N, C-alpha and C positions, 0 to 999 in steps of 0.2 A: 611695319614688320615687328617692332617692339611690342605692340598692342597684341599681335598675333601670338608672339612667344609667351607673353604674360598669360593670355587666355589658355593656351595649351598647358602651361605649367599648373594653372589653377585646376583645369580639367583633370589633369593627371593626379594631383593632390586629392581632388574630391573623389575620383575613381578609386584611388589606393584606399582612401578612408572607408568608403562604401564597401569596397571588396573586404578589407580587414573586418569591418563591422559584420558583415554578412558571414564570413567565415567563423568569427567568434559565436554568433548566434547559432549557426549550424552545429558547431562542436558542442555548444551548452545545451542544445535541444537533443542531440545524440546522447549526451550524458543522462538527461531525464529519461529518455527512452531505455537506456541501459538499466538505470537505477529503478525504473518502473518494472521492468522485466524481473528484477530481483524482488520486488515486492510481491508480484504475482506468483513467483516461484516459492516463496515462503508461505504464501496462503495456500498454494497447491499442496505443499509438504503437509500442511496441517489437515487439509481435505483428505489426503491420501492416508493419513494415519487414523482418521475417525472410524472407518469401517472396522480396522483392527481392534480399536478400543472398544467399540460397540459389541463386537464378537466376543471379546475377552470378558466383558462385563456380563454379557448374556449367558456365556458358558460357565461362569463361576458363581452366578448368584440368580436367585429368583427375583429378577428385577422388574421394576415397574416399567410396563410397556410404553407408557405415555412418554416417560423421560427419554427412552431410547428412540422413539419414533420422532420427538422434537428434535434431537440431535441430527438424525438422518435427514429430516426435512430441511433443517437449517442448512446443512451442507450442501444439499441438492440446489437450494435456491442460490447459494453463495457461488457455487461453481458455474452457474448459468451467466453470470454478468461478466462480460469482457469489455475492456476499455481500450481504445486506441489512444496511446499517450500523445500523439500528433494532434488529436482533435478532442481532447479531454476538457470537459467542462466542470464547473463547480457542481452542477446537479448530478452528473454522472459519478463523480468521485463521491459525493454524498450518498448516493443510492449503493454504490459499491461498499462503502464504509458501513452502512446501515446493514446490509446483508452479512457482512463479515462479523459485525457486532452480534447479530443474531446467533452466529455460530459460537462466538465466545461465551455468550450468555447461556445457551443450551449446554455447552461443555461444562460450565460453571455449576449448573443445576445437576448435571450428571456426577461431577466429582463430589459435590456435597451429599448427593443421595448415596453415593458409594459408602460414605461413613457408617451406614447402617449395616454394612456387611463386613465384619472384621476378617473372614476368611479371604475375601476378595482383595482387601488392602494388603494383605500379607502375600498375595500370589505374585510371584516373581515377574511373570509376563505383564500383569497389570502395573506393577511398579515401574517397570522398564518403560512402558508405553506412557505412563504419567510423567516420567522424567523427560522423555522425548518431547512430549507435548509442551511441557514447561519450556524447554529449550527452544522449541519452535516458536512459541509466543514471544520469547525474547529476541529471536531473529527477526520476527515480523516487526516488532517495535523498532529495532535497528534499522531494518529496511525502510520502514516508514519515515524515520528521522533522516535517513540518507536521502530519500526522495524529497522531503521538504527542503533539505539543504541544496540539492541540485535545483529545485524549483526556485529557491531564493537567489541562487547565482543567475539562473536564466532570466528571471524576472527583473533583476537589477540591470542586466544588459538591455533587456527590451525597454526598460524605463529611463535610462540614463543617456545623456548626450555624448557623442554623435551617434551611438548605436540605435538610438530611438528612431532616428530617421530611416535607417536601413530597415529596422523592424516594421515600420509602417509602409515602406515601399514594397517589401517582400512579404508582408502579411504574417509576421511572427506575433503571436498574442501571448499574453501572460498565462501562466499555468496555475491551477488551483493547488492549495495545500491540503494535507490531512489536518483534520481538526479534531480535538477530542470530543468525545460523546457528551451530549447534555447530561449532566449529573456526575460526570467523572471526577469532579472535585471532591465528591462526598465519599467517604470510606464505605466499601461494601459491607453489608450486614450478613453474617454467616449464622445459620440456624439450623440445628440438627433435629428439629421437631417433626 
């Protein structure tokens, strides 16, 4: 009878440990899903602002069509990629990031080109959009950092004892991180030629 009682106590302890680990993993995964939704929301905010920015530039300046087309195409490509945070892979995140970086690059070229048009730079609507875009870029950076922090917390649960056993049993896998773009360590070159 004593052996049976010891076995039951051990089973209950193991069960509660597994249950606690599982619940912690679920909470952490839900946090990642929530933070990922914030990342997508900030990128969507930027994508929503682009048509207004392009139309303002178009309306105020005799602007290079190629630059505007590049911004519009980059936006279209970036808004097509959707990632399910529950099944996110390193490759999916890299593709998503590459598409978003293309938008950022196209916007940078647009804003540098705008320097040739003093009447546009002084236009109140353009200035407002430029400030909103700058704020959005800052929000995107914060959302990406928040995602990386949530992924770090989640990944530490997945990799540490005793939660690691629950993660293996229930199929929880590590989440990828946002990484800086190749060459991001170099300062950008701005040229108005």
